[in-house]
N, C-alpha and C positions, 0 to 999 in steps of 0.2 A: 141535729147539731152541726154547726158550721165549722168548726175547727178553731184552733187557737190563732190569735193574731199576735204579732210581735216576733220574738226570736224563735228560730226553728228549734225543734227538739234535738235530742242527742242522735237519733237515727238519721234525721235530715242532715245534720252537721257531718256525720260520718259519711253519708252518701255523697255530699258535695266534695268533701276532702278526697274521697276515692275517685271521683270524676276528674278533679283537678290533677291529682297525682297521676292518674292513667293518661290523661291528655299530655301532661308534661313528659312522661316517659315515652309516649309515642312520638312526640315532636323531637325530643332529644335523640331518639333512635333514628328518625329520618335524617336529622341533621348529621349525625355521625356517619350514616350510610352514604349520604351525598359527599361528605368530606372524603371518605375512603375511596369512593368512585373517582372523584377528581384527582386524588393523589395517585391512584392506579393509572389513570389516563396520562398524567404527567410523567410517571415512571415509564410507561410504555412509549410515549413520544420521545423521551430522552434516550431510551434504549434503541429506538428506531434511528434516531439521528446519529448515535454513536456507531451503529451498524453501517449506515450510509457513509459516514466519514472513514470508517475502517476500509470499506470496499473501495472508496476513492483512493485511499492511500495505497492499497494493494495494486489497483490498476496503474497508478502512477509509478510504483516500484517496478511493476512488470514492464511498463513502457521503457523505463530507464534501463532495465536489464537487457531488454531487446535492443535498445539503441547501443548499449555497450558491446553487446555481442556482434552487432552489425559492424560497429567501428573496428572491433578486434578482427573480424573476418576480412574487412577491407584492408586493414594493416597487414594481416597475414598474407592476403593475396598480393598486395603491393610489395611486401618485403622480399619474397623469394626472387622476384625478377632481378632486382639489383644484386642480391646476394648470388644468384646463379650466374649473372654476368660477371661479378667479381671473381667467383670461383673459376669460371671459364677463362678469364684473362690470366689468372695465376697458373692454371693448368696449361694454357697455351704457351706461356712464358717458360714453364718448366720443360715442355716438349721442345721448344726452340733451343733452349740451353742444352738439352740432351743431344739434339741434332748437331749443334755447334761443337760440342765436346767429341762427338763421333767423327767430326770432320766433314759431315755432309753439307753443313752451312758454313759459309765464310763469315768473317767478322762483319763485313759490310752487309751481307744478306741478313745476318742476325739483327744488326742495328736497324735495318729498314723494316723488318718484320716486327720488331719490338716497338718501333715508333708507330707503326700502323695499328698495333693492338692497343697501345696506350692512348691513342687519339680518339 
C-alpha cells in the first residue's frame, strides 16, 4: 500500500504545527537574545563614555585647583615683601620719632631721615 494522497492526516498536521511552532520559538529566542546583547553593549558603551567624561572633568578640576594654589602661593610670596617693607618703614619712623623726642635727633635730622625713608 502506497499511502494516502491529498490532505495529511491528523498526526502529520500536528507534527508540522509542532515544527513550525518550535522554529518560531527558536527564532524569536535568538532575536530576543541578540536584542539584549546589543542593548547591553550600548549600555556598557554609554557607561564607559560617562566614566571618561567624569575623569576628564576631575582632571580639569584638579588642574584648576593646582593653578589656583600656585596663584595663591605666588600672591602670598609677593605680598609679604611690600607688607614687610611697609612695616619696616613704619617701625623706622617710630624709632626716628622716639630718637627725636629723646633729643638725640634734631628736627632737621629727623626730617632728612624721614624723607629718605619715604622716598
